[in-house]
C-alpha positions as CSV (number, residue, x, y, z in Angstrom):
1,M,-0.2,-0.1,-0.1
2,L,1.7,3.2,-1.4
3,L,-0.9,5.8,0.5
4,D,-0.9,6.1,4.2
5,A,-4.4,6.2,6.0
6,D,-4.8,10.0,6.0
7,I,-3.7,10.7,2.4
8,K,-6.4,8.1,1.3
9,A,-9.1,9.7,3.3
10,Q,-8.2,13.1,1.6
11,L,-8.0,11.5,-1.6
12,A,-11.2,9.9,-1.1
13,Q,-13.0,13.1,-0.6
14,Y,-11.4,14.8,-3.7
15,L,-12.5,11.8,-5.8
16,Q,-16.1,12.1,-5.1
17,L,-15.7,15.7,-7.0
18,L,-15.0,13.8,-10.2
19,E,-17.5,15.0,-12.7
20,N,-17.5,12.3,-15.3
21,D,-15.7,8.8,-16.0
22,I,-11.9,8.9,-16.7
23,V,-9.7,6.2,-18.0
24,L,-5.9,5.6,-16.9
25,T,-4.1,4.1,-20.0
26,V,-0.9,2.2,-18.4
27,S,2.2,1.0,-19.9
28,A,3.8,-0.9,-17.1
29,G,6.8,-3.5,-17.0
30,D,8.4,-5.7,-14.3
31,D,10.2,-3.0,-12.7
32,N,10.0,-1.7,-9.0
33,V,8.6,1.4,-10.2
34,S,6.2,0.0,-12.6
35,R,4.9,-2.1,-9.6
36,D,4.7,1.1,-7.2
37,M,2.6,2.9,-10.2
38,L,0.4,-0.2,-10.5
39,A,-0.1,-0.2,-6.7
40,L,-1.2,3.3,-7.0
41,I,-3.5,2.8,-9.8
42,D,-5.2,0.0,-7.9
43,E,-5.6,2.2,-5.0
44,L,-7.2,5.0,-6.9
45,T,-9.8,2.5,-8.9
46,A,-10.8,1.1,-5.4
47,M,-11.8,4.4,-4.3
48,S,-13.8,5.7,-7.5
49,P,-16.2,3.7,-9.9
50,K,-15.6,6.7,-12.1
51,I,-11.9,5.5,-12.6
52,K,-11.5,2.8,-15.5
53,V,-8.0,1.3,-16.4
54,E,-6.8,-0.1,-19.7
55,K,-3.4,-1.0,-20.9
56,A,-1.6,0.0,-24.1
57,K,2.2,0.7,-24.9
58,L,3.1,4.3,-24.3
59,E,6.1,6.1,-25.1
60,R,7.7,5.5,-21.9
61,T,7.3,2.4,-19.4
62,P,6.5,2.9,-16.8
63,S,4.0,5.4,-17.5
64,F,0.2,6.3,-17.5
65,S,-1.7,8.8,-19.3
66,V,-5.2,10.5,-17.9
67,N,-8.0,10.5,-20.4
68,R,-11.6,11.2,-21.0
69,V,-13.7,8.5,-22.2
70,G,-12.9,8.0,-26.0
71,E,-10.4,10.6,-26.1
72,N,-6.8,11.2,-25.4
73,T,-6.3,14.3,-23.5
74,G,-2.5,14.5,-23.7
75,I,-1.5,14.3,-19.9
76,T,0.7,11.5,-19.0
77,F,2.8,10.7,-15.7
78,A,6.1,8.8,-16.4
79,G,7.1,7.4,-13.1
80,V,4.9,7.5,-9.9
81,P,3.5,11.0,-9.2
82,L,3.9,10.8,-5.4
83,G,5.7,13.5,-2.9
84,H,5.1,17.1,-4.2
85,E,3.7,15.7,-7.8
86,F,0.6,14.1,-5.8
87,T,-1.3,17.0,-6.1
88,S,-0.5,17.4,-10.0
89,L,-2.0,14.1,-10.1
90,V,-5.2,14.7,-8.1
91,L,-5.7,18.0,-10.1
92,A,-5.2,16.3,-13.6
93,L,-7.9,13.5,-12.6
94,L,-10.4,16.6,-11.4
95,Q,-9.7,18.5,-14.5
96,V,-9.9,15.8,-17.2
97,S,-13.3,14.6,-15.5
98,G,-14.7,18.0,-16.2
99,R,-13.9,20.0,-13.3
100,P,-13.0,23.4,-14.5
101,P,-9.5,24.6,-13.7
102,K,-9.0,27.6,-11.5
103,V,-7.6,30.2,-14.0
104,D,-8.9,33.5,-15.1
105,Q,-11.1,33.6,-18.3
106,D,-8.2,35.7,-19.8
107,V,-5.8,33.0,-19.3
108,I,-8.4,30.5,-20.7
109,D,-8.9,32.5,-23.8
110,R,-5.2,32.6,-24.4
111,I,-4.7,29.0,-24.2
112,Q,-7.3,28.0,-26.4
113,Q,-5.7,30.6,-29.2
114,I,-2.8,28.5,-29.3
115,K,-2.3,26.9,-33.0
116,G,-0.3,24.0,-33.9
117,K,1.3,20.8,-32.0
118,H,3.0,21.6,-28.8
119,H,4.2,18.3,-26.9
120,F,5.8,19.5,-23.4
121,E,7.8,17.3,-21.5
122,T,8.9,18.2,-17.9
123,Y,11.5,16.6,-15.9
124,V,11.1,16.8,-12.4
125,S,12.2,15.4,-8.9
126,L,9.3,14.3,-6.6
127,T,11.2,16.3,-3.9
128,C,11.0,19.6,-5.7
129,H,8.7,21.9,-4.5
130,N,9.1,24.2,-7.7
131,C,8.3,21.4,-10.0
132,P,4.5,21.2,-9.3
133,D,3.5,24.6,-10.7
134,V,5.1,23.9,-14.0
135,V,3.4,20.6,-14.3
136,Q,0.0,21.8,-13.3
137,A,0.2,24.5,-15.4
138,L,1.3,22.4,-18.6
139,N,-1.5,20.0,-17.5
140,I,-4.2,22.6,-17.5
141,M,-3.1,23.9,-21.0
142,S,-3.4,20.2,-22.3
143,V,-7.0,19.9,-20.9
144,L,-8.0,23.3,-22.6
145,N,-6.3,22.8,-25.8
146,P,-6.1,19.4,-28.0
147,N,-3.0,20.9,-29.6
148,I,-1.1,20.8,-26.3
149,S,-0.1,17.6,-24.8
150,H,2.3,17.2,-21.7
151,T,4.5,14.3,-19.9
152,M,5.7,14.7,-16.5
153,I,8.8,12.5,-16.0
154,D,10.4,11.5,-12.8
155,G,14.2,12.1,-13.2
156,A,14.9,9.4,-10.9
157,A,12.7,6.9,-12.7
158,F,14.4,7.9,-16.0
159,K,17.8,8.5,-14.8
160,E,19.5,7.4,-17.9
161,E,17.4,9.5,-20.2
162,A,17.7,12.6,-18.0
163,E,21.2,11.9,-18.2
164,Q,21.5,11.4,-21.6
165,K,19.6,14.9,-22.1
166,G,22.1,16.6,-19.6
167,I,19.6,17.6,-17.3
168,M,21.0,18.9,-14.0
169,A,18.2,21.0,-12.7
170,V,14.4,20.7,-12.1
171,P,11.8,21.4,-13.4
172,T,13.5,21.5,-17.0
173,V,10.8,21.6,-19.9
174,F,11.3,20.7,-23.5
175,L,9.0,21.7,-26.3
176,N,8.5,19.4,-29.3
177,G,12.2,17.6,-28.3
178,K,13.8,20.9,-27.9
179,L,14.6,22.7,-24.6
180,F,12.1,25.2,-23.9
181,A,12.7,26.6,-20.2
182,S,14.4,25.5,-16.7
183,G,13.1,26.7,-13.4
184,R,9.7,27.6,-11.8
185,M,7.2,29.3,-14.1
186,S,3.5,30.3,-13.6
187,I,1.0,29.6,-16.5
188,E,1.4,33.3,-17.5
189,D,5.1,32.8,-17.9
190,I,4.8,30.1,-20.0
191,L,2.2,31.7,-22.1
192,A,4.6,34.7,-22.3
193,K,7.4,32.3,-23.5
194,L,4.9,31.3,-26.4
195,G,4.4,34.9,-27.1
196,S,1.0,35.0,-25.6
197,A,1.5,37.9,-23.1
198,P,-0.6,40.8,-22.3
199,D,1.2,43.9,-24.5
200,A,1.0,47.5,-23.4
201,S,-2.4,48.2,-25.1
202,S,-4.1,46.0,-22.6
203,F,-3.1,48.5,-19.8
204,A,-4.2,51.7,-21.8
205,D,-7.3,52.1,-20.3
206,K,-6.7,51.8,-16.9
207,E,-7.5,54.8,-14.6
208,P,-5.0,55.9,-11.9
209,F,-4.9,53.9,-8.8
210,D,-5.1,55.4,-5.4
211,V,-2.4,52.5,-4.2
212,L,-0.4,50.8,-6.7
213,V,1.6,47.8,-5.0
214,I,4.9,46.5,-6.9
215,G,5.5,42.9,-5.9
216,G,3.5,40.0,-5.1
217,G,5.4,38.5,-2.0
218,P,4.3,38.5,1.5
219,A,4.7,42.3,1.9
220,G,3.1,43.4,-1.4
221,A,0.1,41.0,-0.8
222,T,-0.4,42.3,2.4
223,A,-0.1,45.8,1.4
224,A,-2.9,45.2,-1.4
225,I,-5.3,43.6,1.1
226,Y,-4.9,46.3,3.7
227,A,-5.4,49.0,0.9
228,A,-8.3,47.3,-0.5
229,R,-9.9,47.0,2.7
230,K,-10.1,50.6,3.0
231,G,-12.3,51.0,-0.1
232,I,-9.8,52.7,-2.4
233,R,-8.6,51.8,-5.7
234,T,-6.0,49.3,-5.5
235,G,-3.8,47.5,-8.1
236,I,-0.8,45.1,-7.8
237,V,1.7,44.2,-10.2
238,A,3.3,41.1,-9.6
239,E,6.0,39.1,-11.3
240,R,5.0,36.1,-9.4
241,F,2.6,35.7,-6.2
242,G,4.7,34.4,-3.4
243,G,8.0,35.7,-4.3
244,Q,11.0,34.1,-2.3
245,I,8.7,31.9,-0.2
246,L,8.1,29.8,-3.5
247,D,11.6,28.8,-3.1
248,T,11.1,27.9,0.8
249,L,10.2,24.1,1.8
250,G,9.6,24.0,5.4
251,I,8.3,27.2,7.3
252,E,7.9,26.5,11.2
253,N,8.3,30.1,12.5
254,F,4.8,31.6,11.2
255,I,3.1,32.2,14.2
256,S,0.1,30.1,14.7
257,V,0.8,27.7,12.0
258,K,3.1,25.3,13.2
259,Y,4.4,23.8,9.9
260,T,3.7,24.8,6.2
261,E,5.4,24.9,3.1
262,G,6.5,28.0,0.8
263,P,4.2,27.2,-2.2
264,K,1.3,26.1,-0.2
265,L,1.5,29.6,1.8
266,A,1.9,31.4,-1.7
267,A,-1.2,29.9,-2.9
268,S,-3.1,31.2,0.1
269,I,-1.9,34.6,-0.2
270,E,-3.0,35.0,-3.7
271,E,-6.2,33.3,-2.9
272,H,-6.6,36.0,0.0
273,V,-5.7,38.8,-2.4
274,K,-8.2,37.8,-4.8
275,Q,-11.2,37.9,-2.2
276,Y,-10.7,41.9,-2.5
277,N,-11.6,44.1,-5.2
278,V,-7.6,44.5,-6.3
279,D,-6.7,45.0,-10.0
280,I,-4.1,41.8,-10.5
281,M,-1.6,42.2,-13.0
282,S,0.3,39.0,-13.2
283,S,3.8,38.1,-14.6
284,Q,4.7,41.7,-14.9
285,R,7.7,43.6,-14.0
286,A,8.6,47.3,-13.2
287,K,11.1,49.1,-15.1
288,R,11.0,52.7,-14.1
289,L,9.4,54.7,-11.4
290,E,8.7,58.6,-11.9
291,K,7.1,61.4,-9.6
292,K,4.9,63.7,-11.5
293,D,1.6,64.9,-10.7
294,L,1.0,61.4,-10.2
295,I,3.3,58.6,-9.9
296,E,4.1,56.9,-13.1
297,V,5.6,53.0,-13.1
298,E,6.7,51.9,-16.4
299,L,6.5,48.2,-17.0
300,E,8.8,46.2,-19.1
301,N,6.3,45.6,-21.9
302,G,6.0,49.2,-22.0
303,A,2.8,50.0,-20.5
304,V,2.7,53.3,-17.9
305,L,0.4,52.7,-14.8
306,K,-0.4,56.2,-12.8
307,S,-1.2,56.1,-9.0
308,K,-1.5,58.6,-6.4
309,T,0.7,56.4,-4.1
310,V,3.0,53.5,-4.7
311,V,4.0,50.4,-2.1
312,I,7.3,49.2,-3.5
313,A,7.6,45.3,-2.1
314,T,9.9,43.7,-5.0
315,G,11.7,41.5,-2.2
316,A,15.0,39.9,-3.0
317,R,16.7,37.0,-4.8
318,W,19.4,34.7,-4.2
319,R,23.0,36.5,-4.4
320,N,25.3,35.1,-7.2
321,L,28.8,34.3,-6.4
322,G,30.0,36.5,-9.4
323,V,32.8,34.1,-10.5
324,P,34.0,32.8,-13.7
325,G,31.9,29.4,-14.6
326,E,28.9,30.5,-12.4
327,E,26.6,31.7,-15.2
328,E,27.9,29.5,-17.7
329,F,27.2,26.3,-15.8
330,K,23.7,27.5,-14.3
331,N,21.5,24.3,-14.6
332,K,24.5,22.4,-15.6
333,G,25.9,21.9,-12.1
334,V,25.5,24.9,-10.6
335,A,22.1,25.1,-8.6
336,Y,20.6,27.3,-5.9
337,C,17.9,24.9,-4.6
338,P,18.9,21.5,-2.8
339,H,15.5,20.5,-2.4
340,C,14.9,20.7,-5.8
341,D,17.9,19.8,-7.7
342,G,19.8,17.7,-4.9
343,P,18.1,14.2,-6.1
344,L,20.0,14.5,-9.3
345,F,23.3,14.5,-7.8
346,E,22.8,11.2,-6.1
347,G,26.0,9.6,-5.6
348,K,28.1,12.3,-6.7
349,H,30.5,14.7,-4.9
350,V,29.2,18.3,-4.5
351,A,30.2,21.6,-2.9
352,V,27.9,24.2,-1.0
353,I,29.3,27.8,-0.8
354,G,27.9,29.6,2.3
355,G,28.2,28.8,6.0
356,G,25.0,30.2,7.3
357,N,21.7,28.6,8.3
358,S,20.8,28.2,4.6
359,G,24.3,26.7,3.5
360,V,24.7,24.4,6.4
361,E,20.9,23.2,5.8
362,A,21.6,22.6,2.4
363,A,25.0,20.4,3.2
364,I,23.1,18.4,5.7
365,D,20.3,17.5,3.2
366,L,22.9,17.0,0.5
367,A,24.7,14.4,2.5
368,G,21.9,12.2,2.5
369,I,21.9,12.0,-1.2
370,A,25.4,12.9,-2.6
371,S,28.6,10.6,-1.9
372,H,30.5,13.7,-0.4
373,V,29.5,17.3,0.4
374,T,32.4,20.0,0.9
375,L,31.1,23.2,2.3
376,L,33.2,26.3,1.8
377,E,32.8,29.5,4.0
378,F,34.4,32.7,3.3
379,A,34.7,33.7,7.0
380,P,37.1,32.2,9.5
381,E,33.7,30.7,11.4
382,L,30.8,29.2,10.1
383,K,27.9,31.7,10.8
384,A,24.9,28.8,11.2
385,D,23.0,28.0,14.5
386,A,25.1,25.8,16.9
387,V,22.6,23.0,16.4
388,L,22.9,22.9,12.8
389,Q,26.8,23.0,13.0
390,D,26.6,20.1,15.4
391,R,24.7,18.2,13.0
392,L,26.8,19.2,10.1
393,Y,30.1,18.1,11.8
394,S,28.7,14.7,12.9
395,L,28.3,13.4,9.2
396,P,30.9,11.3,7.9
397,N,30.8,12.4,4.2
398,V,31.0,16.2,4.9
399,T,34.2,18.2,4.6
400,V,34.0,22.0,6.0
401,I,36.6,24.5,4.5
402,K,36.7,27.8,6.3
403,N,38.7,31.0,5.3
404,A,37.9,29.7,1.7
405,Q,37.3,32.4,-1.4
406,T,35.6,30.5,-4.3
407,T,37.5,32.1,-7.6
408,E,36.3,29.7,-10.4
409,I,33.8,26.9,-11.0
410,T,35.2,24.9,-14.0
411,G,33.9,22.4,-16.6
412,T,33.4,21.6,-20.3
413,D,29.9,21.1,-21.1
414,K,29.1,20.6,-17.4
415,V,30.7,21.3,-14.0
416,N,33.7,19.3,-13.1
417,G,35.3,21.3,-10.2
418,L,36.0,24.4,-8.0
419,T,38.9,26.3,-7.4
420,Y,39.4,28.4,-4.3
421,I,42.0,30.3,-2.5
422,D,42.7,29.7,1.1
423,R,42.8,33.1,2.7
424,E,44.9,32.4,5.4
425,T,48.0,31.0,3.3
426,G,47.1,32.5,0.0
427,E,47.5,28.9,-1.8
428,E,45.0,27.9,-4.7
429,H,43.2,24.8,-4.3
430,H,41.1,23.1,-7.0
431,I,38.5,20.5,-5.9
432,E,36.9,18.0,-8.4
433,L,33.1,17.6,-8.1
434,Q,29.9,17.2,-10.1
435,G,27.7,20.0,-8.6
436,V,28.1,23.5,-6.8
437,F,25.2,25.0,-4.6
438,V,25.3,28.3,-4.0
439,Q,23.7,29.8,-0.6
440,I,25.5,33.0,0.1
441,G,22.5,35.2,1.0
442,L,20.2,37.8,-0.9
443,V,20.3,40.9,-2.9
444,P,17.3,43.2,-3.1
445,N,15.4,43.6,-6.7
446,T,15.9,47.4,-6.6
447,E,18.0,47.9,-9.8
448,W,15.3,49.5,-11.5
449,L,14.9,52.3,-9.3
450,E,18.5,53.6,-9.9
451,G,18.8,57.4,-9.8
452,T,15.1,57.8,-8.1
453,V,14.4,56.3,-4.6
454,E,17.4,56.5,-2.0
455,R,18.9,53.2,-1.5
456,N,21.9,52.2,0.9
457,R,25.1,50.4,-0.3
458,F,23.7,47.1,-0.4
459,G,20.9,48.4,-2.4
460,E,18.1,48.4,-0.2
461,I,15.4,51.1,0.1
462,I,15.8,53.3,2.9
463,V,12.6,53.9,4.8
464,D,11.3,55.3,8.1
465,K,9.1,54.0,10.7
466,R,6.3,54.6,8.4
467,G,7.5,52.6,5.4
468,A,8.0,56.0,3.4
469,T,11.0,56.6,1.3
470,N,12.6,60.0,0.0
471,I,9.9,60.6,-2.3
472,E,6.8,61.8,-1.4
473,G,3.8,59.0,-1.7
474,V,6.1,56.4,-2.3
475,F,6.5,53.6,0.3
476,A,8.5,50.4,0.5
477,A,8.3,47.4,2.5
478,G,9.8,44.0,2.9
479,D,13.0,42.5,2.0
480,C,13.7,45.1,-0.6
481,T,14.0,47.7,2.3
482,D,16.7,48.4,4.9
483,S,14.7,46.4,7.6
484,A,16.7,44.8,10.1
485,Y,15.6,41.4,9.6
486,K,14.4,39.4,6.5
487,Q,11.7,37.0,7.8
488,I,7.9,36.5,6.4
489,I,6.3,37.8,9.4
490,I,8.3,40.9,9.3
491,S,7.7,41.4,5.6
492,M,4.0,41.2,6.3
493,G,3.9,43.6,9.1
494,S,5.8,46.1,7.2
495,G,3.6,45.8,4.2
496,A,0.7,46.6,6.4
497,T,2.7,49.7,7.7
498,A,3.2,50.8,4.2
499,A,-0.2,50.6,3.0
500,L,-1.6,52.0,6.2
501,S,1.1,54.9,5.9
502,A,-0.4,55.3,1.9
503,F,-3.8,55.8,3.1
504,D,-3.0,58.2,5.7
505,Y,-0.9,60.1,2.9
506,L,-4.1,60.0,0.8
507,I,-6.4,61.5,3.5
508,R,-3.8,64.3,4.2
509,H,-3.3,65.1,0.7
């Protein structure tokens, strides 16, 4: 039995929502993955009379497709979609049965307008919390457009195939046999890459906002909700809802919630914003801000939005090392998410750069997968919590090197090593390895404000206790500011402060 009692109970409730009969077309062999896949399918069919099974030879074995009766809907799972992909399977079952996916009508229209055959293949790992977004987006597109089909491929189940294609990061998506994209993508991102993004004309008729929020992370979403609750005209420009928390696995310090995961919290944040009268402009990035009679924000698509006040909440991103080889070998051995990409380095020697909490946690996680982990820290001592350091030093396959300045990541078509200088002796050393995980902190997403909003030497927006910047009517919140601590709950609080300050500004002006 693959599923525990709690999951089976939840699944039974979901399967009651099936609208019509569906057919699982199964291609299985005698291997262990096939046996697990068949066990999962047996449990599904035992729970709902609306699920039928037929056998056929599919492109990959083991795999199964999810279809309407008498119709191939183009959704296939190669491997066993458990772990983070279990939700992808449940949603595929419901949507193929006729339950409408939760996407805006504008997005549905754009999907249905796509012409020509589009066969997507997404390589995933079941521990990757970024992969389901891509899998679910492409499955929805397959349900809504007969020209589109999609196969999820578990890289661990099809290891040889993944290695032949040089896949060293997940999710990696191929379109009609050619590399399409790597990394987390929303359905709007995928449509944009296919040439179906809203252009500037889509924004031309928008009236000026009272509050325009730039950013869809915890700070931006909170600001939008607080502003909308005041009954004023509120808009939000969000490249992706959730921001950095989409790249966070376990969250245990969000007060009143003992444990949650980043993507789950991000989905809840987006759902909460949608409960209010907020004009949501997704998959959009701000390019320029200028104070005139109103504040003007230009987007990268050329559109110009106007507002009486603005809350900047553009967050931060992983800091790059900035050494030769890093950019060249991104997704070819250089990675930033150990949860996502770690399983692809099973049995290999990897390095983690960074001795803070995130770096040490990454090294501990990777030690259970890789043959050996070398952790390099620039400073004379690790900065991680003592309990994490104790755990790290107890692991037999981890080497810790302090006072190490990484100078180059080497390779040919993929990473084969790392060069560093011992800062104490000045000696240069080279380590042969197959993967490098960079965990050296964050950099604020504020480059687009160059020459306008005042920032400190780290690029953080300087704000006062009300979240006000040096420009009248412009406020900022969250990790893009000079706040002392970068935490989800602090970002939410600062988002609320900035929105309330914007409202106060509107009353007084």
